[in-house]
Jmol script that loads the backbone (N, CA, C; Angstrom):
load data "model"
ATOM      1  N   MET A   1       0.840  -1.172   0.000  1.00  0.00           N
ATOM      2  CA  MET A   1       0.000   0.000   0.000  1.00  0.00           C
ATOM      3  C   MET A   1       0.887   1.237   0.000  1.00  0.00           C
ATOM      4  N   PHE A   2       0.441   2.256  -0.717  1.00  0.00           N
ATOM      5  CA  PHE A   2       1.193   3.497  -0.845  1.00  0.00           C
ATOM      6  C   PHE A   2       0.973   4.358   0.387  1.00  0.00           C
ATOM      7  N   ILE A   3       2.044   4.745   1.056  1.00  0.00           N
ATOM      8  CA  ILE A   3       1.967   5.585   2.247  1.00  0.00           C
ATOM      9  C   ILE A   3       2.561   6.944   1.907  1.00  0.00           C
ATOM     10  N   LYS A   4       1.785   7.981   2.171  1.00  0.00           N
ATOM     11  CA  LYS A   4       2.252   9.337   1.905  1.00  0.00           C
ATOM     12  C   LYS A   4       3.178   9.799   3.016  1.00  0.00           C
ATOM     13  N   LYS A   5       4.242  10.484   2.612  1.00  0.00           N
ATOM     14  CA  LYS A   5       5.124  11.101   3.589  1.00  0.00           C
ATOM     15  C   LYS A   5       4.512  12.436   4.006  1.00  0.00           C
ATOM     16  N   PRO A   6       4.737  12.852   5.248  1.00  0.00           N
ATOM     17  CA  PRO A   6       4.220  14.155   5.670  1.00  0.00           C
ATOM     18  C   PRO A   6       4.803  15.272   4.815  1.00  0.00           C
ATOM     19  N   LEU A   7       3.978  16.274   4.550  1.00  0.00           N
ATOM     20  CA  LEU A   7       4.420  17.417   3.775  1.00  0.00           C
ATOM     21  C   LEU A   7       5.454  18.202   4.560  1.00  0.00           C
ATOM     22  N   LYS A   8       6.482  18.667   3.865  1.00  0.00           N
ATOM     23  CA  LYS A   8       7.549  19.412   4.518  1.00  0.00           C
ATOM     24  C   LYS A   8       7.247  20.905   4.434  1.00  0.00           C
ATOM     25  N   ALA A   9       7.259  21.559   5.565  1.00  0.00           N
ATOM     26  CA  ALA A   9       6.993  22.990   5.631  1.00  0.00           C
ATOM     27  C   ALA A   9       8.303  23.762   5.555  1.00  0.00           C
ATOM     28  N   THR A  10       8.352  24.745   4.667  1.00  0.00           N
ATOM     29  CA  THR A  10       9.508  25.619   4.561  1.00  0.00           C
ATOM     30  C   THR A  10       9.043  27.063   4.688  1.00  0.00           C
ATOM     31  N   LYS A  11       9.957  27.947   5.043  1.00  0.00           N
ATOM     32  CA  LYS A  11       9.616  29.362   5.244  1.00  0.00           C
ATOM     33  C   LYS A  11       9.128  30.033   3.952  1.00  0.00           C
ATOM     34  N   PRO A  12       9.805  29.865   2.794  1.00  0.00           N
ATOM     35  CA  PRO A  12       9.280  30.487   1.563  1.00  0.00           C
ATOM     36  C   PRO A  12       7.900  29.942   1.181  1.00  0.00           C
ATOM     37  N   LYS A  13       7.690  28.649   1.403  1.00  0.00           N
ATOM     38  CA  LYS A  13       6.385  28.064   1.091  1.00  0.00           C
ATOM     39  C   LYS A  13       5.313  28.669   1.992  1.00  0.00           C
ATOM     40  N   HIS A  14       5.656  28.909   3.240  1.00  0.00           N
ATOM     41  CA  HIS A  14       4.715  29.501   4.187  1.00  0.00           C
ATOM     42  C   HIS A  14       4.346  30.920   3.764  1.00  0.00           C
ATOM     43  N   ILE A  15       5.329  31.702   3.346  1.00  0.00           N
ATOM     44  CA  ILE A  15       5.079  33.076   2.915  1.00  0.00           C
ATOM     45  C   ILE A  15       4.199  33.106   1.668  1.00  0.00           C
ATOM     46  N   VAL A  16       4.509  32.275   0.683  1.00  0.00           N
ATOM     47  CA  VAL A  16       3.708  32.220  -0.547  1.00  0.00           C
ATOM     48  C   VAL A  16       2.299  31.754  -0.235  1.00  0.00           C
ATOM     49  N   TYR A  17       2.167  30.793   0.663  1.00  0.00           N
ATOM     50  CA  TYR A  17       0.858  30.281   1.061  1.00  0.00           C
ATOM     51  C   TYR A  17       0.005  31.384   1.682  1.00  0.00           C
ATOM     52  N   LEU A  18       0.582  32.171   2.570  1.00  0.00           N
ATOM     53  CA  LEU A  18      -0.162  33.252   3.209  1.00  0.00           C
ATOM     54  C   LEU A  18      -0.525  34.355   2.220  1.00  0.00           C
ATOM     55  N   ILE A  19       0.378  34.656   1.297  1.00  0.00           N
ATOM     56  CA  ILE A  19       0.084  35.685   0.291  1.00  0.00           C
ATOM     57  C   ILE A  19      -1.048  35.230  -0.627  1.00  0.00           C
ATOM     58  N   THR A  20      -1.002  33.991  -1.075  1.00  0.00           N
ATOM     59  CA  THR A  20      -2.043  33.518  -1.993  1.00  0.00           C
ATOM     60  C   THR A  20      -3.398  33.408  -1.304  1.00  0.00           C
ATOM     61  N   THR A  21      -3.428  33.007  -0.037  1.00  0.00           N
ATOM     62  CA  THR A  21      -4.723  32.961   0.647  1.00  0.00           C
ATOM     63  C   THR A  21      -5.252  34.370   0.916  1.00  0.00           C
ATOM     64  N   SER A  22      -4.373  35.333   1.129  1.00  0.00           N
ATOM     65  CA  SER A  22      -4.817  36.722   1.287  1.00  0.00           C
ATOM     66  C   SER A  22      -5.402  37.252  -0.016  1.00  0.00           C
ATOM     67  N   VAL A  23      -4.761  36.949  -1.133  1.00  0.00           N
ATOM     68  CA  VAL A  23      -5.287  37.363  -2.441  1.00  0.00           C
ATOM     69  C   VAL A  23      -6.616  36.677  -2.715  1.00  0.00           C
ATOM     70  N   LEU A  24      -6.736  35.413  -2.360  1.00  0.00           N
ATOM     71  CA  LEU A  24      -7.998  34.699  -2.533  1.00  0.00           C
ATOM     72  C   LEU A  24      -9.101  35.346  -1.694  1.00  0.00           C
ATOM     73  N   GLY A  25      -8.783  35.739  -0.464  1.00  0.00           N
ATOM     74  CA  GLY A  25      -9.761  36.422   0.378  1.00  0.00           C
ATOM     75  C   GLY A  25     -10.206  37.739  -0.223  1.00  0.00           C
ATOM     76  N   ILE A  26      -9.270  38.484  -0.804  1.00  0.00           N
ATOM     77  CA  ILE A  26      -9.615  39.742  -1.463  1.00  0.00           C
ATOM     78  C   ILE A  26     -10.538  39.482  -2.649  1.00  0.00           C
ATOM     79  N   LEU A  27     -10.225  38.485  -3.448  1.00  0.00           N
ATOM     80  CA  LEU A  27     -11.056  38.185  -4.619  1.00  0.00           C
ATOM     81  C   LEU A  27     -12.456  37.735  -4.215  1.00  0.00           C
ATOM     82  N   ILE A  28     -12.547  36.885  -3.213  1.00  0.00           N
ATOM     83  CA  ILE A  28     -13.863  36.422  -2.776  1.00  0.00           C
ATOM     84  C   ILE A  28     -14.692  37.591  -2.252  1.00  0.00           C
ATOM     85  N   ASN A  29     -14.098  38.433  -1.424  1.00  0.00           N
ATOM     86  CA  ASN A  29     -14.847  39.574  -0.899  1.00  0.00           C
ATOM     87  C   ASN A  29     -15.163  40.592  -1.983  1.00  0.00           C
ATOM     88  N   TYR A  30     -14.333  40.698  -3.005  1.00  0.00           N
ATOM     89  CA  TYR A  30     -14.630  41.595  -4.118  1.00  0.00           C
ATOM     90  C   TYR A  30     -15.875  41.119  -4.872  1.00  0.00           C
ATOM     91  N   PHE A  31     -15.996  39.812  -5.067  1.00  0.00           N
ATOM     92  CA  PHE A  31     -17.188  39.283  -5.729  1.00  0.00           C
ATOM     93  C   PHE A  31     -18.426  39.415  -4.856  1.00  0.00           C
ATOM     94  N   VAL A  32     -18.270  39.293  -3.549  1.00  0.00           N
ATOM     95  CA  VAL A  32     -19.396  39.512  -2.639  1.00  0.00           C
ATOM     96  C   VAL A  32     -19.837  40.968  -2.718  1.00  0.00           C
ATOM     97  N   LEU A  33     -18.890  41.888  -2.727  1.00  0.00           N
ATOM     98  CA  LEU A  33     -19.214  43.305  -2.847  1.00  0.00           C
ATOM     99  C   LEU A  33     -19.904  43.599  -4.176  1.00  0.00           C
ATOM    100  N   ALA A  34     -19.444  42.982  -5.253  1.00  0.00           N
ATOM    101  CA  ALA A  34     -20.077  43.181  -6.562  1.00  0.00           C
ATOM    102  C   ALA A  34     -21.524  42.686  -6.542  1.00  0.00           C
ATOM    103  N   ALA A  35     -21.776  41.562  -5.887  1.00  0.00           N
ATOM    104  CA  ALA A  35     -23.141  41.045  -5.788  1.00  0.00           C
ATOM    105  C   ALA A  35     -24.019  41.986  -4.969  1.00  0.00           C
ATOM    106  N   ILE A  36     -23.473  42.523  -3.886  1.00  0.00           N
ATOM    107  CA  ILE A  36     -24.233  43.471  -3.064  1.00  0.00           C
ATOM    108  C   ILE A  36     -24.546  44.733  -3.860  1.00  0.00           C
ATOM    109  N   GLN A  37     -23.568  45.246  -4.594  1.00  0.00           N
ATOM    110  CA  GLN A  37     -23.798  46.445  -5.402  1.00  0.00           C
ATOM    111  C   GLN A  37     -24.823  46.174  -6.500  1.00  0.00           C
ATOM    112  N   PHE A  38     -24.781  44.998  -7.094  1.00  0.00           N
ATOM    113  CA  PHE A  38     -25.753  44.648  -8.127  1.00  0.00           C
ATOM    114  C   PHE A  38     -27.161  44.628  -7.552  1.00  0.00           C
ATOM    115  N   LEU A  39     -27.311  44.043  -6.363  1.00  0.00           N
ATOM    116  CA  LEU A  39     -28.627  44.022  -5.726  1.00  0.00           C
ATOM    117  C   LEU A  39     -29.097  45.420  -5.366  1.00  0.00           C
ATOM    118  N   LEU A  40     -28.180  46.268  -4.900  1.00  0.00           N
ATOM    119  CA  LEU A  40     -28.551  47.648  -4.582  1.00  0.00           C
ATOM    120  C   LEU A  40     -28.959  48.424  -5.828  1.00  0.00           C
ATOM    121  N   ILE A  41     -28.291  48.166  -6.929  1.00  0.00           N
ATOM    122  CA  ILE A  41     -28.654  48.833  -8.182  1.00  0.00           C
ATOM    123  C   ILE A  41     -30.040  48.397  -8.626  1.00  0.00           C
ATOM    124  N   LEU A  42     -30.331  47.107  -8.470  1.00  0.00           N
ATOM    125  CA  LEU A  42     -31.656  46.629  -8.851  1.00  0.00           C
ATOM    126  C   LEU A  42     -32.741  47.213  -7.956  1.00  0.00           C
ATOM    127  N   MET A  43     -32.461  47.359  -6.673  1.00  0.00           N
ATOM    128  CA  MET A  43     -33.467  47.876  -5.745  1.00  0.00           C
ATOM    129  C   MET A  43     -33.672  49.382  -5.903  1.00  0.00           C
ATOM    130  N   HIS A  44     -32.610  50.122  -6.211  1.00  0.00           N
ATOM    131  CA  HIS A  44     -32.686  51.574  -6.271  1.00  0.00           C
ATOM    132  C   HIS A  44     -32.311  52.091  -7.655  1.00  0.00           C
ATOM    133  N   SER A  45     -32.828  51.482  -8.682  1.00  0.00           N
ATOM    134  CA  SER A  45     -32.439  51.866 -10.039  1.00  0.00           C
ATOM    135  C   SER A  45     -32.994  53.223 -10.447  1.00  0.00           C
ATOM    136  N   ASP A  46     -34.044  53.703  -9.781  1.00  0.00           N
ATOM    137  CA  ASP A  46     -34.627  54.986 -10.170  1.00  0.00           C
ATOM    138  C   ASP A  46     -34.090  56.158  -9.349  1.00  0.00           C
ATOM    139  N   LYS A  47     -33.180  55.913  -8.391  1.00  0.00           N
ATOM    140  CA  LYS A  47     -32.658  56.980  -7.532  1.00  0.00           C
ATOM    141  C   LYS A  47     -31.210  57.279  -7.876  1.00  0.00           C
ATOM    142  N   ASN A  48     -30.779  58.488  -7.555  1.00  0.00           N
ATOM    143  CA  ASN A  48     -29.385  58.875  -7.758  1.00  0.00           C
ATOM    144  C   ASN A  48     -28.539  58.390  -6.584  1.00  0.00           C
ATOM    145  N   VAL A  49     -27.238  58.224  -6.837  1.00  0.00           N
ATOM    146  CA  VAL A  49     -26.319  57.831  -5.778  1.00  0.00           C
ATOM    147  C   VAL A  49     -25.980  59.063  -4.953  1.00  0.00           C
ATOM    148  N   VAL A  50     -26.155  58.971  -3.645  1.00  0.00           N
ATOM    149  CA  VAL A  50     -25.841  60.077  -2.748  1.00  0.00           C
ATOM    150  C   VAL A  50     -24.343  60.048  -2.474  1.00  0.00           C
ATOM    151  N   ARG A  51     -23.706  61.188  -2.623  1.00  0.00           N
ATOM    152  CA  ARG A  51     -22.262  61.281  -2.397  1.00  0.00           C
ATOM    153  C   ARG A  51     -22.002  62.057  -1.119  1.00  0.00           C
ATOM    154  N   TYR A  52     -21.088  61.541  -0.314  1.00  0.00           N
ATOM    155  CA  TYR A  52     -20.722  62.193   0.934  1.00  0.00           C
ATOM    156  C   TYR A  52     -19.296  62.717   0.813  1.00  0.00           C
ATOM    157  N   GLY A  53     -19.132  64.014   0.862  1.00  0.00           N
ATOM    158  CA  GLY A  53     -17.807  64.617   0.800  1.00  0.00           C
ATOM    159  C   GLY A  53     -17.106  64.387  -0.533  1.00  0.00           C
ATOM    160  N   GLY A  54     -17.834  64.196  -1.603  1.00  0.00           N
ATOM    161  CA  GLY A  54     -17.239  64.013  -2.914  1.00  0.00           C
ATOM    162  C   GLY A  54     -16.914  62.570  -3.260  1.00  0.00           C
ATOM    163  N   TYR A  55     -17.024  61.668  -2.291  1.00  0.00           N
ATOM    164  CA  TYR A  55     -16.749  60.256  -2.558  1.00  0.00           C
ATOM    165  C   TYR A  55     -18.050  59.468  -2.488  1.00  0.00           C
ATOM    166  N   PRO A  56     -18.243  58.577  -3.426  1.00  0.00           N
ATOM    167  CA  PRO A  56     -19.451  57.755  -3.342  1.00  0.00           C
ATOM    168  C   PRO A  56     -19.337  56.781  -2.163  1.00  0.00           C
ATOM    169  N   PRO A  57     -20.440  56.457  -1.524  1.00  0.00           N
ATOM    170  CA  PRO A  57     -20.386  55.558  -0.365  1.00  0.00           C
ATOM    171  C   PRO A  57     -19.792  54.193  -0.694  1.00  0.00           C
ATOM    172  N   TYR A  58     -19.950  53.714  -1.912  1.00  0.00           N
ATOM    173  CA  TYR A  58     -19.439  52.381  -2.218  1.00  0.00           C
ATOM    174  C   TYR A  58     -17.915  52.341  -2.267  1.00  0.00           C
ATOM    175  N   LEU A  59     -17.258  53.492  -2.401  1.00  0.00           N
ATOM    176  CA  LEU A  59     -15.792  53.501  -2.346  1.00  0.00           C
ATOM    177  C   LEU A  59     -15.313  53.150  -0.940  1.00  0.00           C
ATOM    178  N   ILE A  60     -16.011  53.669   0.059  1.00  0.00           N
ATOM    179  CA  ILE A  60     -15.673  53.336   1.445  1.00  0.00           C
ATOM    180  C   ILE A  60     -15.904  51.847   1.685  1.00  0.00           C
ATOM    181  N   PHE A  61     -17.024  51.321   1.193  1.00  0.00           N
ATOM    182  CA  PHE A  61     -17.300  49.894   1.340  1.00  0.00           C
ATOM    183  C   PHE A  61     -16.283  49.050   0.580  1.00  0.00           C
ATOM    184  N   LEU A  62     -15.858  49.514  -0.580  1.00  0.00           N
ATOM    185  CA  LEU A  62     -14.869  48.779  -1.373  1.00  0.00           C
ATOM    186  C   LEU A  62     -13.556  48.647  -0.604  1.00  0.00           C
ATOM    187  N   ILE A  63     -13.092  49.742  -0.050  1.00  0.00           N
ATOM    188  CA  ILE A  63     -11.837  49.703   0.707  1.00  0.00           C
ATOM    189  C   ILE A  63     -11.993  48.821   1.942  1.00  0.00           C
ATOM    190  N   GLY A  64     -13.123  48.959   2.633  1.00  0.00           N
ATOM    191  CA  GLY A  64     -13.379  48.130   3.811  1.00  0.00           C
ATOM    192  C   GLY A  64     -13.455  46.655   3.470  1.00  0.00           C
ATOM    193  N   PHE A  65     -14.143  46.316   2.393  1.00  0.00           N
ATOM    194  CA  PHE A  65     -14.260  44.920   1.985  1.00  0.00           C
ATOM    195  C   PHE A  65     -12.913  44.349   1.564  1.00  0.00           C
ATOM    196  N   LEU A  66     -12.110  45.137   0.872  1.00  0.00           N
ATOM    197  CA  LEU A  66     -10.798  44.644   0.459  1.00  0.00           C
ATOM    198  C   LEU A  66      -9.894  44.388   1.665  1.00  0.00           C
ATOM    199  N   LEU A  67      -9.934  45.288   2.648  1.00  0.00           N
ATOM    200  CA  LEU A  67      -9.145  45.071   3.861  1.00  0.00           C
ATOM    201  C   LEU A  67      -9.645  43.855   4.642  1.00  0.00           C
ATOM    202  N   LEU A  68     -10.964  43.741   4.775  1.00  0.00           N
ATOM    203  CA  LEU A  68     -11.514  42.570   5.460  1.00  0.00           C
ATOM    204  C   LEU A  68     -11.194  41.278   4.713  1.00  0.00           C
ATOM    205  N   GLY A  69     -11.203  41.331   3.390  1.00  0.00           N
ATOM    206  CA  GLY A  69     -10.861  40.152   2.603  1.00  0.00           C
ATOM    207  C   GLY A  69      -9.418  39.733   2.799  1.00  0.00           C
ATOM    208  N   ALA A  70      -8.529  40.712   2.843  1.00  0.00           N
ATOM    209  CA  ALA A  70      -7.115  40.393   3.061  1.00  0.00           C
ATOM    210  C   ALA A  70      -6.903  39.800   4.446  1.00  0.00           C
ATOM    211  N   LEU A  71      -7.551  40.382   5.455  1.00  0.00           N
ATOM    212  CA  LEU A  71      -7.418  39.847   6.810  1.00  0.00           C
ATOM    213  C   LEU A  71      -8.033  38.463   6.937  1.00  0.00           C
ATOM    214  N   TRP A  72      -9.208  38.278   6.314  1.00  0.00           N
ATOM    215  CA  TRP A  72      -9.864  36.971   6.352  1.00  0.00           C
ATOM    216  C   TRP A  72      -9.004  35.921   5.644  1.00  0.00           C
ATOM    217  N   GLY A  73      -8.447  36.261   4.497  1.00  0.00           N
ATOM    218  CA  GLY A  73      -7.590  35.326   3.770  1.00  0.00           C
ATOM    219  C   GLY A  73      -6.330  34.988   4.546  1.00  0.00           C
ATOM    220  N   PHE A  74      -5.734  35.988   5.195  1.00  0.00           N
ATOM    221  CA  PHE A  74      -4.536  35.740   5.998  1.00  0.00           C
ATOM    222  C   PHE A  74      -4.855  34.812   7.168  1.00  0.00           C
ATOM    223  N   ALA A  75      -5.980  35.059   7.840  1.00  0.00           N
ATOM    224  CA  ALA A  75      -6.375  34.206   8.971  1.00  0.00           C
ATOM    225  C   ALA A  75      -6.679  32.785   8.497  1.00  0.00           C
ATOM    226  N   ALA A  76      -7.351  32.661   7.356  1.00  0.00           N
ATOM    227  CA  ALA A  76      -7.632  31.330   6.820  1.00  0.00           C
ATOM    228  C   ALA A  76      -6.342  30.616   6.423  1.00  0.00           C
ATOM    229  N   GLY A  77      -5.387  31.357   5.872  1.00  0.00           N
ATOM    230  CA  GLY A  77      -4.095  30.775   5.515  1.00  0.00           C
ATOM    231  C   GLY A  77      -3.336  30.267   6.728  1.00  0.00           C
ATOM    232  N   ARG A  78      -3.347  31.042   7.801  1.00  0.00           N
ATOM    233  CA  ARG A  78      -2.680  30.594   9.029  1.00  0.00           C
ATOM    234  C   ARG A  78      -3.345  29.342   9.592  1.00  0.00           C
ATOM    235  N   TYR A  79      -4.695  29.326   9.558  1.00  0.00           N
ATOM    236  CA  TYR A  79      -5.421  28.171  10.091  1.00  0.00           C
ATOM    237  C   TYR A  79      -5.116  26.913   9.281  1.00  0.00           C
ATOM    238  N   TRP A  80      -5.243  27.019   7.959  1.00  0.00           N
ATOM    239  CA  TRP A  80      -5.039  25.831   7.133  1.00  0.00           C
ATOM    240  C   TRP A  80      -3.571  25.426   7.065  1.00  0.00           C
ATOM    241  N   TRP A  81      -2.630  26.359   7.218  1.00  0.00           N
ATOM    242  CA  TRP A  81      -1.220  25.996   7.297  1.00  0.00           C
ATOM    243  C   TRP A  81      -0.979  25.105   8.519  1.00  0.00           C
ATOM    244  N   ARG A  82      -1.585  25.511   9.627  1.00  0.00           N
ATOM    245  CA  ARG A  82      -1.430  24.717  10.846  1.00  0.00           C
ATOM    246  C   ARG A  82      -2.043  23.325  10.676  1.00  0.00           C
ATOM    247  N   ILE A  83      -3.218  23.234  10.064  1.00  0.00           N
ATOM    248  CA  ILE A  83      -3.884  21.949   9.879  1.00  0.00           C
ATOM    249  C   ILE A  83      -3.071  21.048   8.945  1.00  0.00           C
ATOM    250  N   ILE A  84      -2.596  21.593   7.831  1.00  0.00           N
ATOM    251  CA  ILE A  84      -1.943  20.771   6.815  1.00  0.00           C
ATOM    252  C   ILE A  84      -0.482  20.486   7.145  1.00  0.00           C
ATOM    253  N   TYR A  85       0.282  21.502   7.512  1.00  0.00           N
ATOM    254  CA  TYR A  85       1.726  21.328   7.650  1.00  0.00           C
ATOM    255  C   TYR A  85       2.208  21.089   9.075  1.00  0.00           C
ATOM    256  N   VAL A  86       1.445  21.495  10.070  1.00  0.00           N
ATOM    257  CA  VAL A  86       1.889  21.303  11.449  1.00  0.00           C
ATOM    258  C   VAL A  86       1.254  20.058  12.049  1.00  0.00           C
ATOM    259  N   GLU A  87      -0.082  19.965  11.918  1.00  0.00           N
ATOM    260  CA  GLU A  87      -0.777  18.819  12.496  1.00  0.00           C
ATOM    261  C   GLU A  87      -0.877  17.627  11.542  1.00  0.00           C
ATOM    262  N   HIS A  88      -0.574  17.815  10.288  1.00  0.00           N
ATOM    263  CA  HIS A  88      -0.610  16.761   9.254  1.00  0.00           C
ATOM    264  C   HIS A  88      -1.972  16.082   9.153  1.00  0.00           C
ATOM    265  N   LYS A  89      -3.017  16.874   9.164  1.00  0.00           N
ATOM    266  CA  LYS A  89      -4.375  16.348   9.011  1.00  0.00           C
ATOM    267  C   LYS A  89      -4.881  16.621   7.595  1.00  0.00           C
ATOM    268  N   TYR A  90      -4.073  16.319   6.601  1.00  0.00           N
ATOM    269  CA  TYR A  90      -4.435  16.633   5.220  1.00  0.00           C
ATOM    270  C   TYR A  90      -5.161  15.507   4.532  1.00  0.00           C
ATOM    271  N   SER A  91      -5.317  14.377   5.168  1.00  0.00           N
ATOM    272  CA  SER A  91      -6.001  13.249   4.533  1.00  0.00           C
ATOM    273  C   SER A  91      -6.769  12.469   5.578  1.00  0.00           C
ATOM    274  N   SER A  92      -7.968  12.064   5.204  1.00  0.00           N
ATOM    275  CA  SER A  92      -8.759  11.241   6.127  1.00  0.00           C
ATOM    276  C   SER A  92      -8.385   9.775   5.988  1.00  0.00           C
ATOM    277  N   ILE A  93      -7.636   9.414   4.929  1.00  0.00           N
ATOM    278  CA  ILE A  93      -7.216   8.039   4.720  1.00  0.00           C
ATOM    279  C   ILE A  93      -5.887   7.823   5.441  1.00  0.00           C
ATOM    280  N   LYS A  94      -5.846   6.886   6.317  1.00  0.00           N
ATOM    281  CA  LYS A  94      -4.624   6.608   7.087  1.00  0.00           C
ATOM    282  C   LYS A  94      -3.874   5.423   6.492  1.00  0.00           C
TER     283      LYS A  94
END
end "model"
wireframe off; spacefill off
backbone 0.3
color backbone group
């Protein structure tokens, strides 16, 4: 029977892993924001966009969502790094 060796964790792999999960979090939250904006456009298609201080409100939400996405992706990367590379729980087959 084929037995898998535990995955080896290295520092560059850890850095790339955290960066890619942060980018994934940004992309996922960007699509969530796009869906929310689409629904708002459908609900308020006959009204003008109210601007506060020269900036549209969705710019503030965009920046907030992107920051939350990066933080969420980083936290998810740390969690799954620990599960896969530290605890070696990457397979249910023993």
